[in-house]
C-alpha positions, 0 to 999 in steps of 0.5 A: 500500499502506497502512503504519502511520503511525508506520512511514511517518513514521519512514522519511520521517524516517530514524529507524532505531530507530523503524523497527526497533521498528515492524518488531519489533512487527509481525512479520506485516509482509508482503513487499508492505508491505516493498516499499512501505517501500523505495519510500518510503525510496529517494528520501532514506532513509539507506543503512542503512535501505535495507540493512535493508529489503532484508535483510528481504526487500523486493524491488527493483521498477520503482518502487524502482529508478527512485527510486534512479536519480533519486536519483543516489547512487553508494552507493545504486546500488552497494547495489542491485547487491550485492543482486541488481539486474539493470542490464540487465533488461527485466522492466518494459519499459524498462531502467534505462538508459532511465530513467537518460537524465534523470539523468546521474550515474546514467547514467554510473555504470550504464554504468561498472558494466556496463549494456549500452547496446544493449538494446532496451525491451520494452513495448507501446502502449495499443493493444497494438502492441509498442514497442521501442527502444534507449536511444540512440533515446530519447536522440536525442529530447532537446534536450540531446545529453549523454546521447547522447554519454555513450552513445557514449563508453561503447561504444553501437552507433550505432542506425541508427533513432535518426536518425528519433527525432531528426527527431521521430517525435512531432512534437517541436521537439527534435532539432537537436543530437542529429541533428547529433551522430548525423550527426557520429558516422556516422549514415546519412542515407540509411538506409531503414526499412520503417516511416519510409522515409528521413530525408528523408521523415521530415522532410517528414512532420513538416514540419521545414525545419531538419532537412531542410536539415541532412540535405541538407547532409550528403548525404541523397539527394533523388532516392531512390524508394520504393514501387510509385509510385516516390515521391521526397521531393519527390513526397511533399512535393507530395502533402502540399501542402507547397510550401516543402519542395517547393521546397527538395527540387526544388533538391536533386533537380535538383542530384542529377541533374547 
């Protein structure tokens, strides 16, 4: 949205008097323009400017609330809540908590002020497939386990599918610290998922020896069979011609049968 240069510069410079003068001089400023002003002001505009724009009718949308989360200013977050911001909305697919996983000050603030850590995102892939996951599952994909620990310390329910995200549903090298954290907090290393089977199958699929060994060390069942062919993780590894992982699983399978 194109804004008058004087108004745009005044917002960027936190010049309250100029902003008021510009808005008074242009009473035909529409709501879409006010929304654009709010997005522009949110990263570093002072609280009074943001409050003025909200009072004039600017609407909180995905861009402005995300900018507020990235700013990590408790007073701004409080102002948004007082202005009607729903911290648990899925209107834009991801909840505010999903966006706050990368901004720990905002994450803690939201959780301390009523954000629900168990609400799943409601979004779709470019192909039209529904993608829905909790903040915990997304936090499990990170290298740093701190967001995951913050969620757990604020009462998040342990998402049984988070373990698959830690293993690496995106073939990521991340997840050792979060996988360890999940296991330490009671994650089921033998949880069966219709989409991913068990954590051991997933570790084979992403070819991650470290995570495979970690799962086995914490009781993952190497003899579990699935599908019409009763395929074990060992057979799955052999089908994928991964002899290194197959050898590890073969040893674990022998131990499981003794």
